[in-house]
N, C-alpha and C positions, 0 to 999 in steps of 0.2 A: 200562556203569557202572550200578550199582543203589544208590540211597541210601534206606534205610528210615527212616521216622519213625513212632514209636509213641505210642499213647495207651492207657491202661489204666483201666478203670472198676472199682474195687474192690468197689463195691456189687453190680454185676451179674456180676463175674468175667469180663469180656469185654475182649479186646484189639482194637485197631483199628490196622492198619498201612497206611501209604501208602508205596508204592515210587516214588521219584523217579528220573528218568533224566538230571538236569542237575546242579545244585549244591545243597548243603545251606545255604540262605540263610534269613534271617529271613522273607522273603516266602514261601518254600516252607513253613516251619514254620507260618505263619499260614494259608496256603492249606489245609494239612492239617487244621487246626482248623476252618476253614470247611467243608471237605468232610465232616468228622465231624458237625458240627452240622446241616448240611442233610440228611444222609442218615440219621443215627441219633439225634443228640442231641435235637433238637426233637420227635422222635417219642416217645422214651423219657422225656423230661422236659418235657412241654408247658407246665407251670406254672412253669418255671424263670425266675428273675429275676436269678440270679447264678451264675457258673461259677468253681469253684476249681481251679486247675491247680498241681500240684506239679512243679517243673521243676529240671533240673540248672542249674549256674551258668555253664556255658560253651556252646560250639557255636552253633547258629543261634538259640538263645534266651538268649544271653549276658546276664547281669544287668547288665553294664557298658555294653552297646551301646545307643545311642539308636535305632538302626535297628530293633531288635526292638520297642521301645516305640512307635515310629511306626507300624509295620505292625500292631501289636496294637491301637492306637487306630483305625486304618482298619477292622480286623476288627469291633470292637465297634460302630462306627458303622453297619456293614453289617447286623449281626444284631440290633442293638437290645438287647443284654444285656451287663451289665458282666462283666468277667473279672478275677478276683482272682488274682494271681501270688504264689506262695510258692516262692522259690528255695532249694534246699539249698546250704549254704555249700560252698566249694571242698573237694574230696576227701571229701565225705560223701554223694555221690549214691547210694552203695550202700544207703542206708537208704530210698530211694524205692521204694515197692511195685512199680513197674514193673520194677525191676532184678532182682527174685527171683520175681515172680509171672507175668511174661510173657516177657522176653527169654531166659532160660535154656531155656525150653521150646521157643521158636522155633528157637534154635540147635540143640537136640537133634533137632528135626524135619528140619532141613536138613543134618545131619551126614553127611559122606562123599559128598555129591552134587556133581557138576560142573554149574554153572549155565550152560547153553548159551544160554538166553534168559530174559527177565524173567517169562514166563508160568510157567516151571518153579518159580521162586522163589515166585510167588503161590500156586500149587497146593500146594506143600509147607507154606508157612506157614498156609494155611487149614485144613490137616489137623491142626494143633497142638491137642492136648487134654491134660487131666490127670485124675486120679482125682477131683479136686474140681470137675470140670465146666467147665474153662476153654474158652471159645470164642474164635476169632480170625477177624476179617473183614479182608480185604486188598483194597486198590484200587491202581490205577496212575495216577500223575500224570506225563504226558510233556511237561509245559509246560517251556519253557526259562527258566532264571533266571540273572541276571547276578551274579557273585560280586564282593565288595568294595565294594558300594554303601554310602553313608553317609546318615545322616538329613539332611533338608533344614535349612538355617539357620532357616527360618520355623518349622518344628516345634520345634526346640530352643529357640527364643525364646519360643514360646507353648505349651509342653508342658502338656497337661491331665491327665497321670497323677497320681493321688492316692497319695502315699507314706504308709506307716504311720508312726506315731510311734516304734515300736519296730523297730529294724533296717530302716530304710527302703530301704537299698540292695538288700535281698533280698525285701522285702514291699511290694507296691503293687497298685493297682487301676486298670484302664482303664475309664472310664465313658463310655457313648455320649453324644455331644453333644446337649444339650437334655433329658437325663434326670438326675434327682437320684440320688445314690448311695443304695444300699439301706440300710435300718435295720440289716441284718446287719453291714455294714461299720462303721457307727457303734458298734455293740456291740463289735466286734472291736478298734476303735481305743481304746475305753474300757478294755477288758481289757488292751491293750498298755500303756496309761498306768499302770494299776494295777501291772502287772508291773515296769515301769521304776521306779516309786516304791518298790516293795518291794526291788528291787536296790540302790537308793540308800540306803535305810534300813539294809539289811544291812551295806553297806560302812561307813556312818557308825558303827553299833554296834560293828563290828569295830575301828575306829580308836579309839573311846572306851574299849573294853576294854583295848586295848594301852596307851593313855595311863594308864589307872587302874592297870594292872599295874606300870607303871614308877614311879608315884608312891608 
């Protein structure tokens, strides 16, 4: 069994794939993020103070699952950098850049091949490229993961995740313990509040126009 987990950097046009041999869990997803950061991320972005991840809404990084938030908190505590999560709403993940800039090209590279072992998968994926210069790095994670785990009661009671004012169920930030949230997040929250106020004003004006039209 091979479980791929992908990251795509649109700035560098580089894909990072981790091939797992166990279960697609939240711990596996966060371990993939940790492996990327330790091997590539902190080298390519040594001055980074915040990481933005565009995620699907389901799977191992499900927006509704507390276990993903718990493992994400453990991850940021370990690397010392906040991670901002922006989930695509259900059924809209096709708009995520990784869906059309990485995954289709990997599928094309592996087309028609019988996977006898995981090394063949890694070699084929690493050969993936495009005319625009896409590069792909592939690693193997043979760690065993337990499926079906739930977040601890202690975490759910004292969850430190910072939720956005606008669409908080899909947008939130995990901040390392003992570190203040970055000014970038403060600006984003301010922008979200402005957007929310604009939407409220639009709805109010629409109702007023309808009332005036009837009178």
